One Martini backbone bead per residue (centre of mass of N, CA, C, O) as a GRO file, in nm:
protein
  211
    1MET     BB    1   2.698  -5.411  -3.930
    2ARG     BB    2   2.461  -5.666  -3.888
    3ILE     BB    3   2.209  -5.778  -4.128
    4ALA     BB    4   1.933  -5.994  -4.090
    5ILE     BB    5   1.742  -6.172  -4.344
    6LEU     BB    6   1.466  -6.354  -4.366
    7LEU     BB    7   1.393  -6.653  -4.550
    8TYR     BB    8   1.099  -6.793  -4.723
    9ASP     BB    9   0.858  -6.950  -4.843
   10ASP     BB   10   0.628  -6.713  -4.942
   11PHE     BB   11   0.731  -6.442  -4.937
   12THR     BB   12   0.731  -6.093  -4.944
   13ALA     BB   13   0.930  -5.901  -5.121
   14LEU     BB   14   0.898  -5.605  -4.995
   15ASP     BB   15   0.952  -5.684  -4.700
   16ALA     BB   16   1.267  -5.715  -4.777
   17VAL     BB   17   1.352  -5.502  -5.001
   18GLY     BB   18   1.276  -5.238  -4.875
   19PRO     BB   19   1.468  -5.247  -4.627
   20TYR     BB   20   1.725  -5.308  -4.787
   21GLU     BB   21   1.741  -5.040  -4.950
   22VAL     BB   22   1.808  -4.890  -4.681
   23LEU     BB   23   2.005  -5.051  -4.486
   24SER     BB   24   2.241  -5.097  -4.701
   25ARG     BB   25   2.317  -4.768  -4.689
   26ILE     BB   26   2.453  -4.791  -4.437
   27PRO     BB   27   2.731  -4.725  -4.300
   28GLY     BB   28   2.874  -5.049  -4.248
   29ALA     BB   29   2.680  -5.236  -4.375
   30GLU     BB   30   2.573  -5.588  -4.342
   31VAL     BB   31   2.398  -5.802  -4.556
   32VAL     BB   32   2.202  -6.102  -4.480
   33PHE     BB   33   2.067  -6.371  -4.642
   34THR     BB   34   1.849  -6.613  -4.481
   35ALA     BB   35   1.805  -6.975  -4.464
   36ALA     BB   36   1.775  -7.303  -4.437
   37ARG     BB   37   1.913  -7.264  -4.722
   38ARG     BB   38   2.094  -7.222  -4.974
   39GLY     BB   39   1.958  -7.004  -5.210
   40PRO     BB   40   1.673  -6.992  -5.364
   41VAL     BB   41   1.374  -6.791  -5.282
   42ARG     BB   42   1.040  -6.792  -5.306
   43THR     BB   43   0.786  -6.607  -5.357
   44ASP     BB   44   0.443  -6.567  -5.361
   45MET     BB   45   0.455  -6.513  -5.691
   46LYS     BB   46   0.708  -6.708  -5.811
   47SER     BB   47   0.868  -6.501  -6.022
   48LEU     BB   48   1.048  -6.465  -5.757
   49ALA     BB   49   1.391  -6.460  -5.630
   50LEU     BB   50   1.598  -6.498  -5.355
   51THR     BB   51   1.924  -6.507  -5.216
   52ALA     BB   52   2.074  -6.726  -4.998
   53ASP     BB   53   2.405  -6.695  -4.858
   54ALA     BB   54   2.283  -6.827  -4.587
   55ALA     BB   55   2.243  -7.031  -4.340
   56LEU     BB   56   2.120  -7.045  -4.033
   57ASP     BB   57   2.387  -7.192  -3.911
   58GLU     BB   58   2.566  -6.924  -4.017
   59VAL     BB   59   2.368  -6.741  -3.827
   60ASP     BB   60   2.427  -6.631  -3.479
   61ALA     BB   61   2.435  -6.312  -3.546
   62ALA     BB   62   2.302  -5.968  -3.485
   63ASP     BB   63   2.209  -5.635  -3.485
   64VAL     BB   64   1.989  -5.701  -3.712
   65LEU     BB   65   1.653  -5.818  -3.735
   66LEU     BB   66   1.458  -5.937  -4.022
   67VAL     BB   67   1.101  -6.017  -4.067
   68PRO     BB   68   0.907  -6.125  -4.296
   69GLY     BB   69   0.620  -6.172  -4.479
   70GLY     BB   70   0.345  -6.389  -4.568
   71PRO     BB   71   0.202  -6.685  -4.661
   72GLY     BB   72   0.458  -6.848  -4.526
   73THR     BB   73   0.426  -6.799  -4.221
   74GLU     BB   74   0.263  -7.039  -4.112
   75ALA     BB   75   0.493  -7.256  -4.140
   76GLN     BB   76   0.694  -7.113  -3.934
   77LEU     BB   77   0.537  -7.142  -3.660
   78SER     BB   78   0.602  -7.481  -3.676
   79ASP     BB   79   0.918  -7.424  -3.701
   80PRO     BB   80   1.174  -7.484  -3.491
   81ALA     BB   81   1.419  -7.376  -3.648
   82VAL     BB   82   1.313  -7.087  -3.683
   83VAL     BB   83   1.224  -7.009  -3.397
   84GLU     BB   84   1.500  -7.070  -3.260
   85TRP     BB   85   1.666  -6.877  -3.431
   86VAL     BB   86   1.526  -6.617  -3.360
   87ARG     BB   87   1.581  -6.639  -3.055
   88ALA     BB   88   1.893  -6.651  -3.070
   89VAL     BB   89   1.948  -6.386  -3.229
   90ASP     BB   90   1.800  -6.191  -3.040
   91ALA     BB   91   2.022  -6.213  -2.810
   92THR     BB   92   2.222  -6.015  -3.011
   93THR     BB   93   2.049  -5.767  -3.050
   94THR     BB   94   1.941  -5.434  -3.095
   95TRP     BB   95   1.737  -5.522  -3.332
   96THR     BB   96   1.398  -5.639  -3.370
   97SER     BB   97   1.217  -5.716  -3.676
   98SER     BB   98   0.913  -5.644  -3.875
   99VAL     BB   99   0.692  -5.742  -4.147
  100CYS     BB  100   0.394  -5.783  -4.118
  101SER     BB  101   0.353  -6.125  -4.049
  102GLY     BB  102   0.636  -6.144  -3.905
  103SER     BB  103   0.531  -6.095  -3.613
  104LEU     BB  104   0.436  -6.389  -3.565
  105ILE     BB  105   0.720  -6.506  -3.541
  106LEU     BB  106   0.809  -6.346  -3.300
  107ALA     BB  107   0.574  -6.439  -3.121
  108ALA     BB  108   0.632  -6.751  -3.141
  109ALA     BB  109   0.919  -6.693  -2.991
  110GLY     BB  110   0.834  -6.494  -2.737
  111LEU     BB  111   0.904  -6.168  -2.794
  112LEU     BB  112   0.587  -6.026  -2.751
  113LYS     BB  113   0.524  -6.045  -2.464
  114GLY     BB  114   0.354  -5.764  -2.355
  115ARG     BB  115   0.366  -5.632  -2.638
  116ARG     BB  116   0.363  -5.405  -2.876
  117ALA     BB  117   0.204  -5.457  -3.203
  118THR     BB  118   0.221  -5.523  -3.553
  119SER     BB  119   0.049  -5.574  -3.875
  120HIS     BB  120  -0.135  -5.694  -4.082
  121TRP     BB  121  -0.471  -5.644  -4.083
  122CYS     BB  122  -0.532  -5.966  -4.120
  123CYS     BB  123  -0.340  -6.041  -3.838
  124LEU     BB  124  -0.396  -5.894  -3.564
  125ASP     BB  125  -0.585  -6.119  -3.421
  126ARG     BB  126  -0.322  -6.319  -3.366
  127LEU     BB  127  -0.133  -6.193  -3.149
  128PRO     BB  128  -0.275  -6.272  -2.871
  129ARG     BB  129  -0.198  -6.581  -2.885
  130PHE     BB  130   0.117  -6.473  -2.806
  131GLY     BB  131   0.083  -6.206  -2.604
  132ALA     BB  132   0.018  -5.972  -2.776
  133GLU     BB  133  -0.040  -5.615  -2.853
  134PRO     BB  134  -0.242  -5.485  -3.071
  135THR     BB  135  -0.168  -5.217  -3.325
  136GLY     BB  136  -0.369  -5.070  -3.585
  137THR     BB  137  -0.291  -4.736  -3.589
  138GLU     BB  138   0.011  -4.812  -3.656
  139ARG     BB  139   0.282  -4.844  -3.870
  140ILE     BB  140   0.479  -4.815  -3.622
  141VAL     BB  141   0.618  -5.030  -3.359
  142VAL     BB  142   0.776  -4.953  -3.043
  143ASP     BB  143   0.920  -5.206  -2.808
  144GLY     BB  144   1.195  -5.148  -2.727
  145LYS     BB  145   1.376  -5.359  -2.955
  146TYR     BB  146   1.091  -5.370  -3.097
  147ALA     BB  147   1.003  -5.360  -3.454
  148THR     BB  148   0.692  -5.304  -3.612
  149ALA     BB  149   0.513  -5.355  -3.915
  150ALA     BB  150   0.303  -5.328  -4.130
  151GLY     BB  151   0.219  -5.361  -4.442
  152VAL     BB  152   0.482  -5.404  -4.653
  153SER     BB  153   0.546  -5.083  -4.718
  154ALA     BB  154   0.620  -5.029  -4.411
  155GLY     BB  155   0.921  -5.123  -4.427
  156ILE     BB  156   1.040  -4.852  -4.512
  157ASP     BB  157   0.970  -4.694  -4.259
  158LEU     BB  158   1.116  -4.877  -4.066
  159ALA     BB  159   1.404  -4.842  -4.186
  160LEU     BB  160   1.422  -4.537  -4.142
  161SER     BB  161   1.385  -4.543  -3.839
  162LEU     BB  162   1.634  -4.723  -3.780
  163THR     BB  163   1.844  -4.539  -3.909
  164GLY     BB  164   1.811  -4.304  -3.710
  165ARG     BB  165   1.908  -4.491  -3.466
  166LEU     BB  166   2.177  -4.617  -3.584
  167ALA     BB  167   2.260  -4.335  -3.676
  168ASP     BB  168   2.086  -4.073  -3.824
  169ASP     BB  169   1.888  -3.839  -3.958
  170ARG     BB  170   2.069  -3.762  -4.197
  171THR     BB  171   2.096  -4.046  -4.312
  172ALA     BB  172   1.797  -4.101  -4.353
  173GLU     BB  173   1.747  -3.861  -4.543
  174ALA     BB  174   1.949  -3.940  -4.760
  175ILE     BB  175   1.819  -4.212  -4.833
  176GLN     BB  176   1.541  -4.105  -4.905
  177LEU     BB  177   1.650  -3.935  -5.143
  178VAL     BB  178   1.793  -4.153  -5.309
  179ILE     BB  179   1.508  -4.326  -5.330
  180GLU     BB  180   1.268  -4.135  -5.354
  181TYR     BB  181   1.075  -4.122  -5.089
  182ASP     BB  182   0.746  -3.993  -5.211
  183PRO     BB  183   0.447  -4.055  -5.148
  184GLN     BB  184   0.176  -4.048  -5.425
  185PRO     BB  185  -0.093  -4.189  -5.445
  186PRO     BB  186  -0.376  -4.240  -5.663
  187TYR     BB  187  -0.483  -4.370  -5.399
  188SER     BB  188  -0.687  -4.427  -5.075
  189ALA     BB  189  -0.640  -4.770  -5.017
  190GLY     BB  190  -0.397  -4.816  -4.783
  191SER     BB  191  -0.638  -4.857  -4.572
  192VAL     BB  192  -0.902  -4.944  -4.386
  193ALA     BB  193  -0.992  -4.643  -4.331
  194THR     BB  194  -0.981  -4.560  -4.669
  195ALA     BB  195  -1.130  -4.770  -4.795
  196PRO     BB  196  -1.363  -4.884  -4.971
  197PRO     BB  197  -1.652  -5.007  -4.943
  198GLY     BB  198  -1.604  -5.367  -4.926
  199LEU     BB  199  -1.302  -5.437  -4.990
  200VAL     BB  200  -1.220  -5.608  -4.752
  201ALA     BB  201  -1.433  -5.829  -4.788
  202ASP     BB  202  -1.350  -5.911  -5.075
  203LEU     BB  203  -1.063  -6.002  -5.012
  204LEU     BB  204  -1.136  -6.219  -4.803
  205SER     BB  205  -1.349  -6.389  -4.970
  206ASN     BB  206  -1.124  -6.426  -5.222
  207ASN     BB  207  -0.826  -6.462  -5.117
  208LEU     BB  208  -0.619  -6.226  -5.230
  209LEU     BB  209  -0.392  -6.214  -5.000
  210LEU     BB  210  -0.318  -6.549  -5.050
  211ARG     BB  211  -0.148  -6.633  -5.329
   0.00000   0.00000   0.00000
């Protein structure tokens, strides 16, 4: 089973690495990180890079496609090479998925027209421009073979959900235990619904989301 994870400049590390940590542990899984060209691809924080072992033109099919988000998403929406590659690989997949603003790339490729989808809370209002139906109350949204996750850390939940479908519940539970994924955050500011009053506005006004 081949799992292709798209990389591009200024993607958010956990969007890709979180799902990788889960999906790579499925028995028989082969994960390939791919980008416009082989080599290191810098994340949005600049201090970390992941290596693309294959260029886009070397990956023409996958059982699972995963598209991460991040500040670099915007540039991908108008890059025909990326959009056309996503569309072409999607024709071969069992599951096409995204984390965070990565859903905008799927939408730009025309894959989410008329479909329910989610994204990072700061990007939800952009999905309708591509014909998608935003769902901001669910952490994971599945519509047909398309699975989209909310912001960043939701990619781990997405990957566990896909693991249950690709393998079985027992495998998903075993992986969850191996990575000891048992979130108990010290704060309750993990969603717009629970964040302290004014925090959302502060983040948007100071542009802290798009470093």
